[in-house]
N, C-alpha and C positions, 0 to 999 in steps of 0.2 A: 505471392508471385502472380504476374500476368504474362500469359505467351502473346503478344500482339500477332495480328495474323502475319505471315509470311509471305514477303514479296516474290512474286514470278517473274524468273529471269529469263522465261523460256521466251519470250517477245511473241508467245503463241496466247491468246485470251482463251481458247480452247482447253489450256494447260493450267487454267486457272482451278477447275475443281482438285489439281494436285495439288496446289497450293494451300487451299483451304484444308484438304483433308491430312497432310501434315502437320498443319495449326493444330487440327485437334487430336492427334497423334501426339504430339509433342505434350498436349495438356494431358491428355491419358496416362502417358508415361511419369511426368513429373506427380499427378494425382495420386499414384502408387505410395508415395511419401508421406506418412501418416504425419512427420512434425511439418509440414509446409500446406499452409492455406493457399488453393493453387485457385485462381478465379477462372469460372466455367466457360465454355465455348460461347453461350450466348452473349455475354458481357464482352468478352475479348474479342471476336468478330464484327463489335456493332463499332469499333475503332477502324475497320477496315478503310484504306484512303484519307483518315484523319490528318488534320495539321495540327493539332495539338501536339503541344510540346511533350515532353516521358514527364517531367514533373507535374503539367497539369492532371495526366492520365493517371499519374501514379496518385496523385490528391483524389481524384474522383472514385478511385478504386479502393484506396485504403490501403496500399501495396508498397513493400519496402523495396521490391528490386523488377524488374522487366527484363525479361528474354524476347529478344527480337532478332529479324535476321532475315534469307533469302533461299530459295529453295530451284534447283535447276534439276528439270527432268530431263534424258537426254538417251534415247534408248533404251537400254536396260540399266542404266548407270543412273543414281540420285546423288546430287551434290548440294548440301546443306552447310550454310554458314551462320553462326548463331554467335550474339554476341551479350553477355551479360552485363545488367547495367545498374547501377546504386540510383534508384529514382531521386531521392532528395539531393544528391547531387549533381545528378546526371556525368556521373563518372562510369568509365569502363572499368569492370571489374576482371573479366575474364573473355577471350575470342577463342574460337576453335571450326575448323572444317572437317566437314564428315564426307567422304566418298563411300558411296557402298551399291552393290549389286541391288536392284528391286524387291530381290527376294530376301535380301536381310532387313529391309526397312525397318521392322519390329524392334531389330535388335539395335538399330540406332536409336530407339525412341529410349531404351535401357542404357545406352551409353549416356546420353546426353543427361539424363536423368541422375546418375550416378557423378558424372562429371558435376552438376549443378550442386547438388548435395555436398558433395567435398570442397566446393567453392565457396559455399554462404554456411557451412560447418554445423548444418543440423544432422540430428542423430537418426543414423539409419537403423532400423531393427532387424533381426532374423526374417520376420513376417515381411517388410518392405523389400528385403533382399532377394526373398522368395518369390514375390510377388512380380519385382523386376525382372528373375532371370527367367519364369515362366514365359518366355517367348519362343516363336518357332519360326521359322523359313516360310516365305508363302509364296504362291504362284503368282509372279506379276501381272497375269492378266486376270487372276481372280480379283487381286488387291483393286489394280485399276479400277476394274467395274463396281468393286464395292464403295470405293470413293466417291467414283460418278453418281450411284445410288444415294449417297448419303446428301452429295450436293444439290442434286435436286429434293430430295426429301425434305431439308430445311426450306425451299421455297413455299411448298405447303398448298400449292393449287393442284384441282383433280389430276389438270395436265400432268403436273411435275410429279405428282405420287403415282402415277401410272408409268412414267419415263423411269421413275426410280424401283419400281418392279421387276421391271423389264431387266434393268442391272444386278438387283438382288439375285435375281431366278439365274441368270448368266453366268453368275459367280460359282452360284450352287450347282448349274449342270458342269462347269469344270471342276467344283470341289465340294463333292457332297457331306462333307464333314467339316464346311466351313460354318461355326457355330452364329457366328455375327451376322452372317447374311442373313439366318433364319430369325434372329433376335429382330432385323429391321424389317422385314417381311412382316411381324408382327404388330410391330409399329404402326406401319403402314395402314394396317387393316384397323388397329384402334385408333388413329389420326383420321380414316373415315368416318367411323362414327363418329367421334369427338366433335369432330368440324362440321357433322351433318350430312355430308354426301352421301351417304348411306346410313339404311338401319341397323340396328344392331342384330337382326336374323339374319343380314346379309353379311355380317362382318366377325360375328364372335367366336363361330368354331373354327374358321379360319386362322385368327390369332392365336386360340388356343391349339391348334395342332401346331401350327411353326413355332410357339413359345417353347412346348414341351419337346419339341426337335433342339431345340439350340440346347436345353439344359440336359437333356441326355447326351449330348456331344459336350457340353463344357457347362460344369455349373459352376464356374467362378468369373462368369462376365457380369458385373455389376447392375450395367444398363438392363440385361436379360431380366434380373430379381425386381428392377424398380418395374420393367415393363408387366410382369406378372403380378408385382403389388397393383396395379393400376387396372388390371384384369380383376383382379380377384373383388377390389375395390368398388369400381363401375359397374359391372356385371355379374357376378356374380353374389355381391352382398356379403362375401365371407371376411368380416371385417378383422378379425384376429389373424387370420389367413394373409390379409394384405399386410397388416402391420408386422407379422413377420418378416415378408420378404423384403420391405423398407428397411428394416433392420440389417436384413441380410447386408443386403446391397451396400448399407452405410460401412458393415464389419469389411467389407471387402473394399471399398472406397470410400473413408471418410470426407474426402472431397467432391461428393457426388451431390449438388444442389438438389437436383429433383427428388433423390429419396430423401431428404431431410424436409422436403417442404410436403410433398404427399404423404408422409408419414405425420406430419403435423395437421394436414386435412383432414385425414382420417380422424384423429383424434378430436378435432373440432367439432365433424360430424356426428362422432359418438357420445358429444358433451362428457368427453371423458378426459382427465389431468388436462387441463387448459394450460398449467404453467409450464408442463414439458413441450406443449404444443407452440407456447411462445416462443419456448428457445429454439426448438426445430426450425421454425420460422425464421428466427434473427439469424441462425446458423445459414439458411439457405441463401438470405439475402447478403450475409458477408461473401458466400463463394461466388454469387451470380447477381449485383446490385444493378444492372443495367438489364435486366431479365422481365421485361414488361408485364407476362403472365405472372411470374410469383409476384411480383408487386401489385398487380389487379387483384389476384385472389386473396392476397394479406389485405386488402381493403374488404374485399365479401368477407372476410372472417370477422373484421372488427365490426360489419354491420350484426353479423351473427351473433355476435357477444354485446351485440347493444349498444356499443361504443363509436355512435354516429357522427359526431363531430369529429374524431381521430378517421374514420373513414373517409368522409369528405376531403378531409385534408390529403389523405394520404390517396387516394382514387384524382384527386386534381392535380398532386404532382405526375401522377402517372400520363395523365392526357398532355402534358407538356412535352412528351418525346412520341407519344400514339395518340392524335388527336381524334384518330378514327377505331378507335378500337369498341368495339360493341360491349362487350362485355365489361369495361371501365364505366360508360354509360349506365348498362343494366345496374350495378353497383350504386350509382348516385342517386338511380332512379327509386333504389330501394331505400336508401338512407334518406333522402328527400320524405320518401312518403311513410318511412317511421318515423320522421320528427314533423307530422301533419304538414308539411310544406308543400302543398299542391301544385302550386304554380311551376315552381323549381323541379318537383317529379315530374309532371306532366311533359315538362321542357326537356328533360333528360329521356323520357319514355319517347317522345319524337324522334331526338337522336339517334336512339337505340334503333328504332326504325327506318331512319335513313339509312345509316351504314350497312344496314343489312340487305337497301336495295329494295325494302316494301313500300314504296310511294303510297299506295293504297292505304294504308292503315295509318301511317304519316299524317295523310290528309284527313283520313276520319278523325284522327287527333285533334285537329287543327281549330276549328269552329266549334268552341266549347264554351259554355257560362264558367266564370270563374268558382273559386271553393271546392268545396269536399263533395256536394252534389253535383257538380259541373265534371268533376273529375272521374267520378264513379259513373256518369252518364257517358264519358268519351272512353273508358275501359271498357264498359258494356257495347256499345256499339263496335268499336275494335275487335271484340272478342266473337261479338257474331258473324262478324265478317268474316274472321280464320274459320271458325266454326265450319260454316258455309264451303269456303274454298277449300278446308279439309274433305270433303265429299268429290273432289275431282282430283288432287293432287296431295300430296304426303304434308303435312304440316305438322310439327312436334306438340305432341297432344298438351304436355306441361306448358307452353306458350300461352296456349289457350286458355288453360287451368288459369295462368298469372294473371291474366286479363281480369276473368270472371272473378278471382279473388280482390283485386283492386276495385271492382264495382260493387263487392260486397253481395253477390250473388254466391250464395253459399251451393247449394246444388249443383249448379253449372260448374263450380269449382271443383267438386268431390267427383261429380262423372268424369270430366275431361281427367282430373288424377289418377282416377281409378284405369282409365284408357293407356294413360302414360304407365301408368304399373304393368298392365298387360304388354306393352311394347317395351319393357324395362328399358326405358330412356334414361343415358346418363346422368340428365339434372338430379335425377332423384336421390342421388347419393346425399345431396342436401336438406332432404325433406325436414330432417330431425329438428332442424335450426334456420329452415329458410325464413325470411322476412316476411313473405306472401303469405303465411298459411296462418298466422296466428288467430284468425276469428273461425276457422274449421278445425282448429287443432284439440279442441276437447269432444269433437263430434265423433261419437262410435266407428262410422265407417273410416275415419283419419285415423284413429286408432288402429284400427284394425289393418290398415295398409302400414304404420309403421311396426306392427308386430310379422307380418310377411316379409316385409325386408329385417327382421332380426333387429330393429332396434330396441324394441321390447320383448322381454318374455312372454 
């Protein structure tokens, strides 16, 4: 099933956050039904404002039924109208209106989920029922602040992350026991690191504190366990601890695409149970087929596994909808490099630096002689420029190491990898499988890094 974005009937664009928030809330409520495969938020929201027919959408997402509707927030009252539609025949199965006080909005999710389960005749287990009934009244002002924070957080820019932080903190000031807001604050700090806005030493302790508080208040939030898994995986290199958190999140919500994906990524990074990893990625893509991040990272994992042609096909598919996605270009750069297709690899490297607005490096890569030697010279020149720049401003050390690795400069590669290790940079999670490091993989210094990161005994 997919829940399409609810229409905002208020006539006020400022209330769009509420329509999006209620769409996400309905998805979360239905995701508690273990027998139902519910499409994740990212894919569902990609159809906002679409003119595609319901059968078209259903075919793209491989779903049987569609839930669509509208929401009206008026004062402290919420009115939601929903329709359940059979996707293949585009016929109405059921429709209902719900009118509640805003403080009862979480109860509304459970009512809709139980009604849908009854109409499509799926089995609702005792555990499902327990999860659906574990809702409580909320302070309307707190909930609105939380939804506004989520609305800005998904936009992802530094300014939007800062605005989201303000809304989440306002929610906590009014309700210090609102666990979801603490989990969201942790996500903000993790995003700032992952997007390169701040260094790990500025974010890690703050994310850890927020996650700890969220779990002390409520240990049953699957998204918080996913975030803790990402934290353990990316910043503490606690591989087994990360896997346990992902498994816990899946136990709490088997429809959580992120939990399935990051579980798979952890297994790939450890070179452990690749069959299970492929199964988990497949599940993540079933639940969130339009998620360009998961699509892209699956392409990366195919490169890690040496399946270069499959990786190129997968990454090119992602480019159709996300032509300016830097990580896709990096994945293609790596796949072509491993196939010794140096002209194509150089072209993708240039596109990567264009997308991240580094025109100086792009220009440095432009005027080079062809072939492997010319490719290596271009990479060396780019590495030197970034190394000099790093004396004045922050440059990820692993980015410099990557350029020197492609230049065949082993000593500089190892030096910058060691700096990346000192700064605990997030991309190091793929050090054990990364396509850039094959020429230094047997070096004792590289092996020592793998041991310190607990990849090796």
